[in-house]
C-alpha positions, 0 to 999 in steps of 0.5 A: 136806231143803228143803221144796221140794226135791222139786218140779222147778225149772220149777214156779213158787215159789208152786206149789212151796211149795203142793205142799211144804206138802201133801206134808210130814209133821210130825215129831210126826205121824211120831212118833205114826205110829211109836208106833201102828205098833208098837202094831198090830204088837204087837196082831197078834202077840198075836192070832196066838199062840193059833193058832200051832200051827194056822196056822204049824206042820206040825201045823196046817192048812197044813204046809210041804209043802202051802204049797210045793205051792200057792205054790211057792217061798214056803216057802223065803223065809219064816223061819217056814218053816225049821221046822215046830216050834212052839218056833221059831215062838214064838222068831220071834214073841218076836224080832218083839215085841222089835223092835216094842217097840224101834220103840215107844220109838224106839230104833234106830228104822230097824233096829227097823222093818226087823226088824219088816217082815222078820218080818212079811212072813215070817209072812205068807208062811208062811200067805197063806190067813189074810191080809186087806187089813189085813195088806197095808197093815200091811206097806206102812206098815212099808215106807214107815217105812223111808225116813222119820225115825220116831225124830226125835221122842218117841224114844230116838233123837231129836236136838236138830237135829230139834227145829228142823225141824218137818216132812219132805218127800221121795219117801217122804212122798209115798209114804206119803201116796199109799198111804193115799189110794190105799186109799180112792180105789181102793175108791171106784172099785171100789164105783161099779161096782155100784149097791148102794152108791149105792142105800144098801143096801150097808152094810145088807147088810154088817150082815146078815152074821152071820159079820162083825158083832160087839159093836155090829154086832148092835145096829145091824143092824136100823136101816135108815135109819141104815145107809142114811145110813152107806152114803152118808156112807162113799161120799162120804168115799171119793170125796173121799179125795184131799182128804186131801192137797189140803186143809191146816190145820184142814180136813184135820184135820177130814177126817182125824179123820172117817176115824179116826172111821169106822175106830174105828166098824168096830172096834166093829161088824165082825170084820175084823182089824187093818184099821181099826187099821192104817188109823187108824194111817196117817191119823195121819201126815196130821194137820197141824202145827196139830193138834200145835201145839195138842196141844203147847200143852196138853201141854208135857211131851210136847212137851219129849220131842221133843228128848230122846234118844241124840243119835246122828246118823242114818246117812243124814246121815253118808253122803249117798250112802245118802240119795240112794239111799233117795230114788231107791228110794222114788220107784221104789216109789211108781211101782210102787204107782201102776202096780199099782193102775192095773192092778188097776183095769183102767186099765192093761193088765197084760202077758200072763201076769202072775200075779194076785198081782202086780196089786194088788187088795188094796183091794176091801173089800166091793166092788164089792158086799158078800157077799149071804149069811152062811155057816158051816162044819159039821164032823160027826165020828164017834167010836169010841163012836158019838157025833157031834161037831162037830170045829171046836167040839168040842161035840155036833154040832147042825145047827141054825143058830147064833144068831150065825154069827161064834161058829163061828169063833175069829177072822177068820183062821179065817174067811178060811182056811175061806173059802179052803178052800171052793174049794181041796181040798188045804186041806180035806184038811190041815184035816180032818187037823188037826181029827182029830189035834187031837181024837185027841191030847186024847181017849180017844174017838177020831175016826174020820172027819170031814165038811166042809159049808158052810151058806149063808144068802142075805140077803134084806133084806125077807123070810125067809131060808133055809139051803142046805148043801153037802158039801165032802168026807168024810175018814177020820182016820189012826191012832186011839188008843183010849186015852191 
């Protein structure tokens, strides 16, 4: 469509052109966005595989019966909840991987995007207790990808016609760009509700959380002046995030590059799942044409791929009515995103009785203030031999503080589940059952009972820190085998 077709006729041509330039997305940016999106989906799948049984089967920590009790109706809208068997989960993950690979190379791109979105939502709904903001943003980006010509460049689906039209603009491009900016702007508003960020202490608190810090995070945790500077720089970037669409040319490229660099820094310091990678993926769509022109000059073979493909005319081009419906749907979804975020911020009052899950509070990461305590689980369990082990790790039970609290969790999804279990007794019951059965399936020395404790160490930036423990419950194991 025309670069100015989105703007109402009552707006002057100069303003129409200015708005179109800011909301248009270069097709090469969309191609990079597609490739990175597919890569993140594959990374997400790979990271889920070790916990396939634990998180997505009836033998795990969340059987379908418990899911149906805690989230009525969710167990019937997830393909992954059709069966509690591990082999079914494996087949669905394989299907998701095939769809992601198809998206990666740009073959049947829209269909691959749709299948990837359906299977991603399905596995997320199967266990909502292991999700974080990165999971929410990933499905949002896939959703907006449905309305965009992701396969028009660097793809098997690329056509000659797309090579003559360097950018695309419409409700979907506005929706994608608004989605990215909303994440940062919403987080900035929430952060400003606590003075800890303006004081420069918030990032210091974050890096004192042993259950979050990894790799270089443990190295820089004691660099107070640096962390204070990072705090103020990050708040400043969040406050200026609307400039991601206001600026153009190299100035926009520089700001987008700064955000991408910040997220790559998170990958090297914090265990927060795929969120940094997903965020960097969304930002790729914001790089303006000057960046891709410069890259094309230096990488001529890559640029030539833009016109190589199957030559298929997209269905929306063959059926104009579908294109109009898609644009209208994208516009409606953009309105929904803006309203739900406004409700989540308290700017607009939600109708009485609206469930919290329908008001968007997905972007409150470390806001209004970061957690002020490190915590970890202890699971002392009795064996038939009289010995005690930690049911979570399988090692002899040791009550001393771990050197790194992050070592108590296999990954961030386990940390999220255990955090939710602190306030939900039914999750603790199913967790204890899983721990008992996992041990008794593989050991001659049976487990008879397990206790769940949470240890909390409140952060003190200037003084000693003490550990407090709370017992969450004691659970007897079921039938115990005395031999395999």
